[in-house]
C-alpha positions as a Markdown table, in Angstrom:
| # | Residue | x | y | z |
|---|---|---|---|---|
| 1 | Unk | -40.2 | -9.9 | 5.1 |
| 2 | Unk | -37.0 | -8.4 | 6.4 |
| 3 | Unk | -35.0 | -6.6 | 3.7 |
| 4 | Unk | -31.5 | -7.9 | 3.3 |
| 5 | Unk | -28.7 | -5.4 | 3.8 |
| 6 | Unk | -26.7 | -4.1 | 0.9 |
| 7 | Unk | -23.3 | -5.7 | 1.4 |
| 8 | Unk | -19.8 | -5.4 | -0.1 |
| 9 | Unk | -17.6 | -8.4 | 0.6 |
| 10 | Unk | -13.8 | -7.7 | 0.7 |
| 11 | Unk | -11.3 | -10.5 | 0.4 |
| 12 | Unk | -7.7 | -9.8 | 1.5 |
| 13 | Unk | -4.6 | -11.9 | 2.4 |
| 14 | Unk | -4.2 | -9.8 | 5.6 |
| 15 | Unk | -6.1 | -7.3 | 7.7 |
| 16 | Unk | -5.6 | -5.5 | 11.0 |
| 17 | Unk | -6.0 | -7.8 | 14.0 |
| 18 | Unk | -7.7 | -5.2 | 16.0 |
| 19 | Unk | -8.5 | -1.4 | 16.0 |
| 20 | Unk | -5.1 | -0.7 | 17.5 |
| 21 | Unk | -3.2 | -2.4 | 14.7 |
| 22 | Unk | -2.1 | 0.5 | 12.5 |
| 23 | Unk | 0.8 | -1.4 | 10.9 |
| 24 | Unk | -1.1 | -3.9 | 8.7 |
| 25 | Unk | -1.7 | -2.3 | 5.3 |
| 26 | Unk | -2.7 | 1.3 | 6.6 |
| 27 | Unk | -4.0 | 2.4 | 3.1 |
| 28 | Unk | -6.4 | -0.5 | 3.2 |
| 29 | Unk | -7.6 | 0.5 | 6.6 |
| 30 | Unk | -8.1 | 4.1 | 5.5 |
| 31 | Unk | -10.0 | 3.0 | 2.5 |
| 32 | Unk | -12.5 | 0.8 | 4.5 |
| 33 | Unk | -13.0 | 3.4 | 7.3 |
| 34 | Unk | -13.7 | 6.1 | 4.7 |
| 35 | Unk | -16.0 | 3.8 | 2.7 |
| 36 | Unk | -18.0 | 3.2 | 5.9 |
| 37 | Unk | -18.1 | 7.0 | 6.6 |
| 38 | Unk | -19.3 | 7.9 | 3.1 |
| 39 | Unk | -21.7 | 4.9 | 2.9 |
| 40 | Unk | -22.8 | 4.3 | 6.5 |
| 41 | Unk | -25.7 | 2.1 | 5.5 |
| 42 | Unk | -23.4 | -0.3 | 3.5 |
| 43 | Unk | -22.6 | -3.6 | 5.3 |
| 44 | Unk | -18.9 | -4.3 | 4.8 |
| 45 | Unk | -17.7 | -7.9 | 5.4 |
| 46 | Unk | -14.0 | -8.4 | 5.4 |
| 47 | Unk | -12.7 | -12.0 | 4.8 |
| 48 | Unk | -9.0 | -12.2 | 5.6 |
| 49 | Unk | -7.3 | -15.4 | 4.6 |
| 50 | Unk | -3.7 | -15.4 | 6.1 |
| 51 | Unk | -3.4 | -12.7 | 8.8 |
| 52 | Unk | -4.2 | -12.3 | 11.7 |
| 53 | Unk | -2.9 | -15.6 | 13.0 |
| 54 | Unk | -6.2 | -16.6 | 14.7 |
| 55 | Unk | -9.5 | -17.9 | 13.5 |
| 56 | Unk | -12.7 | -16.1 | 14.3 |
| 57 | Unk | -15.0 | -13.1 | 13.8 |
| 58 | Unk | -14.5 | -9.7 | 15.2 |
| 59 | Unk | -15.6 | -6.1 | 14.9 |
| 60 | Unk | -13.3 | -3.5 | 13.5 |
| 61 | Unk | -14.7 | 0.1 | 13.6 |
| 62 | Unk | -18.2 | -1.1 | 12.9 |
| 63 | Unk | -17.2 | -3.6 | 10.2 |
| 64 | Unk | -17.3 | -7.4 | 10.5 |
| 65 | Unk | -14.0 | -9.2 | 10.0 |
| 66 | Unk | -13.8 | -13.0 | 9.5 |
| 67 | Unk | -10.3 | -14.4 | 9.9 |
| 68 | Unk | -9.4 | -17.8 | 8.5 |
| 69 | Unk | -5.9 | -18.2 | 10.0 |
| 70 | Unk | -4.8 | -19.5 | 6.6 |
| 71 | Unk | -1.1 | -18.9 | 7.4 |
| 72 | Unk | -1.3 | -22.0 | 9.6 |
| 73 | Unk | 1.0 | -24.5 | 7.8 |
| 74 | Unk | -1.2 | -27.4 | 8.8 |
| 75 | Unk | -4.0 | -26.0 | 6.6 |
| 76 | Unk | -3.8 | -27.0 | 3.0 |
| 77 | Unk | -4.7 | -24.4 | 0.4 |
| 78 | Unk | -7.5 | -26.4 | -1.1 |
| 79 | Unk | -9.1 | -26.8 | 2.3 |
| 80 | Unk | -8.8 | -23.1 | 2.9 |
| 81 | Unk | -10.4 | -22.3 | -0.4 |
| 82 | Unk | -13.3 | -24.6 | 0.5 |
| 83 | Unk | -13.8 | -22.9 | 3.9 |
| 84 | Unk | -13.8 | -19.4 | 2.3 |
| 85 | Unk | -16.1 | -20.5 | -0.5 |
| 86 | Unk | -18.5 | -22.0 | 2.0 |
| 87 | Unk | -18.5 | -18.8 | 4.1 |
| 88 | Unk | -19.2 | -16.8 | 0.9 |
| 89 | Unk | -22.3 | -19.0 | 0.2 |
| 90 | Unk | -23.5 | -18.5 | 3.7 |
| 91 | Unk | -23.0 | -14.7 | 3.6 |
| 92 | Unk | -24.7 | -14.4 | 0.2 |
| 93 | Unk | -27.8 | -16.1 | 1.5 |
| 94 | Unk | -28.0 | -13.7 | 4.5 |
| 95 | Unk | -27.2 | -10.4 | 2.6 |
| 96 | Unk | -27.9 | -8.5 | -0.5 |
| 97 | Unk | -24.3 | -8.7 | -2.0 |
| 98 | Unk | -23.6 | -5.9 | -4.4 |
| 99 | Unk | -20.1 | -7.3 | -5.2 |
| 100 | Unk | -16.8 | -8.7 | -4.2 |
| 101 | Unk | -13.6 | -6.7 | -4.0 |
| 102 | Unk | -10.4 | -8.8 | -3.9 |
| 103 | Unk | -7.0 | -7.4 | -2.9 |
| 104 | Unk | -4.3 | -8.4 | -5.3 |
| 105 | Unk | -4.4 | -10.8 | -8.2 |
| 106 | Unk | -3.7 | -14.0 | -6.3 |
| 107 | Unk | -5.6 | -16.4 | -4.0 |
| 108 | Unk | -8.3 | -14.0 | -3.0 |
| 109 | Unk | -9.1 | -13.0 | -6.5 |
| 110 | Unk | -9.2 | -16.7 | -7.6 |
| 111 | Unk | -11.8 | -17.5 | -5.0 |
| 112 | Unk | -13.8 | -14.3 | -5.5 |
| 113 | Unk | -13.8 | -14.7 | -9.3 |
| 114 | Unk | -15.1 | -18.2 | -9.2 |
| 115 | Unk | -17.8 | -17.4 | -6.6 |
| 116 | Unk | -18.9 | -14.2 | -8.5 |
| 117 | Unk | -19.1 | -16.0 | -11.8 |
| 118 | Unk | -21.3 | -18.8 | -10.4 |
| 119 | Unk | -23.6 | -16.4 | -8.6 |
| 120 | Unk | -23.7 | -13.6 | -11.2 |
| 121 | Unk | -22.1 | -11.1 | -8.9 |
| 122 | Unk | -19.8 | -8.1 | -9.6 |
| 123 | Unk | -16.1 | -8.8 | -8.9 |
| 124 | Unk | -13.2 | -6.3 | -9.0 |
| 125 | Unk | -9.6 | -7.3 | -8.3 |
| 126 | Unk | -7.5 | -4.4 | -7.1 |
| 127 | Unk | -4.0 | -5.0 | -8.5 |
| 128 | Unk | -1.5 | -3.3 | -6.2 |
| 129 | Unk | 2.1 | -4.2 | -7.0 |
| 130 | Unk | 4.0 | -7.4 | -7.6 |
| 131 | Unk | 0.8 | -9.2 | -8.7 |
| 132 | Unk | 1.3 | -7.4 | -12.0 |
| 133 | Unk | 4.6 | -9.1 | -12.6 |
| 134 | Unk | 5.1 | -11.7 | -15.3 |
| 135 | Unk | 6.1 | -14.3 | -12.6 |
| 136 | Unk | 2.6 | -14.2 | -11.1 |
| 137 | Unk | 0.8 | -17.3 | -12.4 |
| 138 | Unk | -2.6 | -16.5 | -10.9 |
| 139 | Unk | -3.9 | -14.3 | -13.8 |
| 140 | Unk | -3.8 | -17.2 | -16.2 |
| 141 | Unk | -5.7 | -19.4 | -13.7 |
| 142 | Unk | -8.2 | -16.6 | -12.8 |
| 143 | Unk | -8.8 | -15.5 | -16.5 |
| 144 | Unk | -10.3 | -12.2 | -15.5 |
| 145 | Unk | -12.0 | -9.8 | -17.9 |
| 146 | Unk | -10.6 | -6.3 | -18.3 |
| 147 | Unk | -13.6 | -4.8 | -16.6 |
| 148 | Unk | -12.9 | -7.0 | -13.5 |
| 149 | Unk | -9.5 | -5.4 | -13.0 |
| 150 | Unk | -8.4 | -2.1 | -11.3 |
| 151 | Unk | -4.9 | -1.0 | -10.7 |
| 152 | Unk | -3.4 | 1.4 | -8.3 |
| 153 | Unk | -1.4 | 3.3 | -11.0 |
| 154 | Unk | -0.9 | 3.9 | -14.7 |
| 155 | Unk | 2.4 | 2.0 | -14.3 |
| 156 | Unk | 0.7 | -1.1 | -13.1 |
| 157 | Unk | -2.0 | -0.9 | -15.8 |
| 158 | Unk | 0.8 | -1.0 | -18.4 |
| 159 | Unk | 2.8 | -3.6 | -16.6 |
| 160 | Unk | -0.2 | -6.0 | -16.2 |
| 161 | Unk | -1.1 | -5.5 | -19.9 |
| 162 | Unk | 2.5 | -6.2 | -21.0 |
| 163 | Unk | 2.9 | -9.3 | -18.8 |
| 164 | Unk | -0.6 | -10.9 | -19.0 |
| 165 | Unk | -2.1 | -9.6 | -22.3 |
| 166 | Unk | -5.1 | -8.1 | -20.4 |
| 167 | Unk | -5.3 | -4.3 | -20.0 |
| 168 | Unk | -7.1 | -3.5 | -16.7 |
| 169 | Unk | -10.0 | -1.1 | -17.5 |
| 170 | Unk | -9.7 | 1.0 | -14.3 |
| 171 | Unk | -7.1 | 2.9 | -12.5 |
| 172 | Unk | -7.9 | 3.7 | -8.9 |
| 173 | Unk | -5.0 | 5.5 | -7.2 |
| 174 | Unk | -4.5 | 5.3 | -3.4 |
| 175 | Unk | -5.6 | 8.4 | -1.5 |
| 176 | Unk | -4.7 | 9.7 | 1.9 |
| 177 | Unk | -6.7 | 11.2 | 4.7 |
| 178 | Unk | -5.9 | 15.0 | 4.3 |
| 179 | Unk | -7.1 | 15.6 | 7.9 |
| 180 | Unk | -3.9 | 13.9 | 9.2 |
| 181 | Unk | -1.7 | 16.5 | 7.4 |
| 182 | Unk | -3.1 | 19.8 | 8.7 |
| 183 | Unk | -0.1 | 20.4 | 11.1 |
| 184 | Unk | 2.7 | 19.8 | 8.6 |
| 185 | Unk | 4.3 | 23.2 | 9.1 |
| 186 | Unk | 7.1 | 22.7 | 11.7 |
| 187 | Unk | 10.8 | 22.1 | 12.1 |
| 188 | Unk | 12.3 | 20.1 | 9.3 |
| 189 | Unk | 15.1 | 18.5 | 11.4 |
| 190 | Unk | 15.5 | 15.3 | 9.4 |
| 191 | Unk | 17.3 | 15.6 | 6.1 |
| 192 | Unk | 16.6 | 12.2 | 4.6 |
| 193 | Unk | 13.9 | 9.6 | 5.5 |
| 194 | Unk | 12.9 | 6.2 | 4.1 |
| 195 | Unk | 10.3 | 3.7 | 5.4 |
| 196 | Unk | 9.1 | 0.3 | 4.4 |
| 197 | Unk | 9.8 | -3.5 | 4.7 |
| 198 | Unk | 13.5 | -4.2 | 4.7 |
| 199 | Unk | 13.5 | -6.6 | 1.7 |
| 200 | Unk | 15.8 | -6.9 | -1.3 |
| 201 | Unk | 13.2 | -5.4 | -3.7 |
| 202 | Unk | 13.3 | -2.1 | -1.8 |
| 203 | Unk | 17.1 | -1.7 | -2.4 |
| 204 | Unk | 17.8 | 0.1 | 0.9 |
| 205 | Unk | 21.5 | -0.4 | 0.3 |
| 206 | Unk | 21.1 | 2.4 | -2.2 |
| 207 | Unk | 19.7 | 4.6 | 0.6 |
| 208 | Unk | 22.8 | 4.0 | 2.6 |
| 209 | Unk | 25.1 | 4.6 | -0.4 |
| 210 | Unk | 23.3 | 7.9 | -1.2 |
| 211 | Unk | 23.9 | 9.0 | 2.4 |
| 212 | Unk | 27.5 | 8.1 | 2.2 |
| 213 | Unk | 27.9 | 10.4 | -0.8 |
| 214 | Unk | 25.7 | 13.2 | 0.3 |
| 215 | Unk | 27.4 | 13.6 | 3.7 |
| 216 | Unk | 30.7 | 14.4 | 1.9 |
| 217 | Unk | 29.0 | 17.7 | 1.0 |
| 218 | Unk | 26.8 | 17.9 | 4.1 |
| 219 | Unk | 28.8 | 16.3 | 7.0 |
| 220 | Unk | 26.0 | 16.9 | 9.5 |
| 221 | Unk | 23.5 | 14.9 | 7.5 |
| 222 | Unk | 20.6 | 13.5 | 9.7 |
| 223 | Unk | 18.7 | 10.5 | 8.3 |
| 224 | Unk | 16.2 | 7.9 | 9.5 |
| 225 | Unk | 15.3 | 4.5 | 8.3 |
| 226 | Unk | 12.0 | 3.0 | 9.4 |
| 227 | Unk | 11.0 | -0.6 | 9.0 |
| 228 | Unk | 11.9 | -4.2 | 9.7 |
| 229 | Unk | 12.7 | -7.2 | 7.6 |
| 230 | Unk | 15.1 | -9.9 | 6.5 |
| 231 | Unk | 17.6 | -7.3 | 5.1 |
| 232 | Unk | 18.2 | -5.7 | 8.5 |
| 233 | Unk | 21.5 | -7.4 | 9.4 |
| 234 | Unk | 22.9 | -6.8 | 5.9 |
| 235 | Unk | 22.0 | -3.1 | 6.0 |
| 236 | Unk | 23.5 | -2.7 | 9.5 |
| 237 | Unk | 26.7 | -4.3 | 8.3 |
| 238 | Unk | 26.8 | -1.8 | 5.4 |
| 239 | Unk | 26.2 | 1.1 | 7.7 |
| 240 | Unk | 29.0 | 0.0 | 10.0 |
| 241 | Unk | 31.4 | -0.6 | 7.1 |
| 242 | Unk | 30.8 | 2.9 | 5.8 |
| 243 | Unk | 30.9 | 4.5 | 9.3 |
| 244 | Unk | 27.5 | 6.0 | 9.1 |
| 245 | Unk | 26.0 | 5.2 | 12.5 |
| 246 | Unk | 26.3 | 8.9 | 13.5 |
| 247 | Unk | 24.3 | 9.9 | 10.4 |
| 248 | Unk | 21.6 | 7.2 | 10.4 |
| 249 | Unk | 18.9 | 6.3 | 13.0 |
| 250 | Unk | 17.4 | 2.9 | 12.6 |
| 251 | Unk | 13.9 | 3.3 | 14.0 |
| 252 | Unk | 12.6 | -0.2 | 13.4 |
| 253 | Unk | 8.9 | -0.9 | 12.9 |
| 254 | Unk | 6.7 | 1.9 | 14.2 |
| 255 | Unk | 2.9 | 2.6 | 14.5 |
| 256 | Unk | 1.5 | 4.5 | 11.5 |
| 257 | Unk | 1.0 | 7.7 | 13.5 |
| 258 | Unk | 4.7 | 7.7 | 14.4 |
| 259 | Unk | 5.8 | 7.2 | 10.8 |
| 260 | Unk | 3.7 | 10.2 | 9.8 |
| 261 | Unk | 5.3 | 12.3 | 12.5 |
| 262 | Unk | 8.7 | 11.4 | 11.2 |
| 263 | Unk | 7.6 | 12.3 | 7.7 |
| 264 | Unk | 6.5 | 15.8 | 8.9 |
| 265 | Unk | 10.0 | 16.4 | 10.1 |
| 266 | Unk | 11.7 | 15.2 | 6.9 |
| 267 | Unk | 13.0 | 17.3 | 4.1 |
| 268 | Unk | 13.4 | 14.5 | 1.6 |
| 269 | Unk | 11.8 | 11.1 | 1.4 |
| 270 | Unk | 14.0 | 8.6 | -0.6 |
| 271 | Unk | 12.3 | 5.6 | -2.1 |
| 272 | Unk | 15.0 | 3.5 | -3.8 |
| 273 | Unk | 12.7 | 0.5 | -4.6 |
| 274 | Unk | 13.3 | -1.2 | -8.0 |
| 275 | Unk | 9.6 | -1.9 | -8.4 |
| 276 | Unk | 6.6 | -0.3 | -6.9 |
| 277 | Unk | 2.9 | -0.2 | -7.9 |
| 278 | Unk | 2.1 | 3.1 | -6.2 |
| 279 | Unk | 4.0 | 3.7 | -2.9 |
| 280 | Unk | 1.5 | 5.0 | -0.3 |
| 281 | Unk | 4.6 | 6.0 | 1.7 |
| 282 | Unk | 5.6 | 8.4 | -1.0 |
| 283 | Unk | 2.1 | 10.0 | -1.1 |
| 284 | Unk | 2.1 | 10.3 | 2.7 |
| 285 | Unk | 5.5 | 11.9 | 2.6 |
| 286 | Unk | 4.2 | 14.5 | 0.1 |
| 287 | Unk | 1.3 | 15.2 | 2.3 |
| 288 | Unk | 3.6 | 15.6 | 5.2 |
| 289 | Unk | 5.6 | 18.3 | 3.4 |
| 290 | Unk | 8.6 | 16.3 | 2.2 |
| 291 | Unk | 10.0 | 16.1 | -1.3 |
| 292 | Unk | 10.0 | 12.6 | -2.7 |
| 293 | Unk | 12.7 | 11.0 | -4.9 |
| 294 | Unk | 12.2 | 7.6 | -6.5 |
| 295 | Unk | 13.1 | 5.4 | -9.4 |
| 296 | Unk | 9.6 | 4.3 | -10.4 |
| 297 | Unk | 7.1 | 6.8 | -11.9 |
| 298 | Unk | 3.6 | 5.6 | -10.9 |
| 299 | Unk | 1.4 | 7.9 | -13.0 |
| 300 | Unk | 1.9 | 9.2 | -16.6 |
| 301 | Unk | 1.4 | 12.8 | -15.4 |
| 302 | Unk | 3.9 | 14.7 | -13.1 |
| 303 | Unk | 3.2 | 14.9 | -9.4 |
| 304 | Unk | 4.3 | 18.1 | -7.6 |
| 305 | Unk | 7.4 | 17.7 | -5.4 |
| 306 | Unk | 8.0 | 14.1 | -6.6 |
| 307 | Unk | 11.2 | 13.7 | -8.6 |
| 308 | Unk | 11.7 | 10.5 | -10.6 |
| 309 | Unk | 15.4 | 9.7 | -11.3 |
| 310 | Unk | 17.0 | 7.0 | -13.5 |
| 311 | Unk | 19.9 | 5.9 | -11.3 |
| 312 | Unk | 21.8 | 6.3 | -8.0 |
| 313 | Unk | 23.9 | 9.2 | -9.3 |
| 314 | Unk | 20.8 | 11.2 | -10.3 |
| 315 | Unk | 19.3 | 10.4 | -6.9 |
| 316 | Unk | 22.4 | 11.7 | -5.1 |
| 317 | Unk | 22.5 | 14.9 | -7.3 |
| 318 | Unk | 18.8 | 15.6 | -6.8 |
| 319 | Unk | 19.1 | 15.0 | -3.0 |
| 320 | Unk | 22.0 | 17.5 | -2.7 |
| 321 | Unk | 20.2 | 20.0 | -4.9 |
| 322 | Unk | 17.1 | 20.0 | -2.6 |
| 323 | Unk | 19.1 | 20.0 | 0.7 |
| 324 | Unk | 21.3 | 22.9 | -0.4 |
| 325 | Unk | 18.4 | 25.1 | -1.5 |
| 326 | Unk | 18.2 | 27.7 | 1.2 |
| 327 | Unk | 15.0 | 29.1 | -0.2 |
| 328 | Unk | 13.2 | 25.8 | -0.4 |
| 329 | Unk | 9.7 | 25.9 | 1.1 |
| 330 | Unk | 8.3 | 22.7 | 2.4 |
| 331 | Unk | 4.5 | 22.4 | 2.2 |
| 332 | Unk | 1.9 | 19.7 | 2.1 |
| 333 | Unk | 1.0 | 18.3 | -1.4 |
| 334 | Unk | -1.9 | 15.8 | -1.6 |
| 335 | Unk | -2.3 | 14.4 | -5.1 |
| 336 | Unk | -5.1 | 12.1 | -4.2 |
| 337 | Unk | -7.6 | 12.2 | -1.3 |
| 338 | Unk | -8.9 | 9.0 | 0.2 |
| 339 | Unk | -12.5 | 10.2 | -0.5 |
| 340 | Unk | -11.6 | 10.2 | -4.2 |
| 341 | Unk | -10.4 | 6.7 | -4.0 |
| 342 | Unk | -13.5 | 5.5 | -2.3 |
| 343 | Unk | -15.8 | 7.3 | -4.8 |
| 344 | Unk | -14.0 | 5.8 | -7.8 |
| 345 | Unk | -14.3 | 2.3 | -6.4 |
| 346 | Unk | -17.8 | 2.8 | -5.2 |
| 347 | Unk | -18.9 | 3.7 | -8.7 |
| 348 | Unk | -17.6 | 0.4 | -10.0 |
| 349 | Unk | -20.0 | -1.4 | -7.7 |
| 350 | Unk | -22.8 | 1.1 | -8.2 |
| 351 | Unk | -22.9 | 1.8 | -4.5 |
């Protein structure tokens, strides 16, 4: 009798469409690649519900990805759930499933929880950001136990407990691949950098307003904004209104490797988001040798070279303070390695 392979099934709303796609949730990609490297015998099956926009099965760095093309408006949600559930039944018959890991407390967690309960399997939902908010109605429908929940940060653990009366038992912070940050010593020719989706939640108008104030003391200020999104035209209008096109480069959406190269050139990474689970961009910027300034404090403990401020004026003051410090040394700081993240999550599934 052929022994079934030890298998972890991962459910996610979106996943890289191929090995060249570095833009779709890079931290997720790093996690799965490292999981495979540390546990080469583990069979990893990735079920992606909404993205990419095609239906089928493909190989991604030795892992099997099954795409359901759920973003198609013609496919109703109940029908999608049925298809995913049927695939889970098929996969569980063929493999020795050690558990299911669902990304975010939403549709993926709902399907995974119901399947895990019926088949006596381990399920962990990894809460990553806005799914901890009060507006999220999925937690009441899923009714997870505390030991089925992990968060990216201390902040999210408290936020979820406050909003949904369940305190997630585990905190598994996102780590980065330290090998990508070996050559961080180089010219720091960008004063301020920010990167992310150009959406209202990220408050990039504050980034522009900070630049407008800082350039009054540092007229030659050089800044870069990376990303795309629905707020682009609004932000461009604000830049034009304040006459900042000579100070700001709008780089658009870039491959992950290009974003890291910009971070290695940056002195300060500004993250003006009003809400953030645990910004991987901030951790990457620290690894690249930049100082980080944000409004949201992800962990209860302090993180070196990461300043948390209460308002825009404090952000302006902290930025000027760093940029005017002639003795400032910029060096790589890596608070969490991706191997640590993998090991913490692996223990939850007894891998």
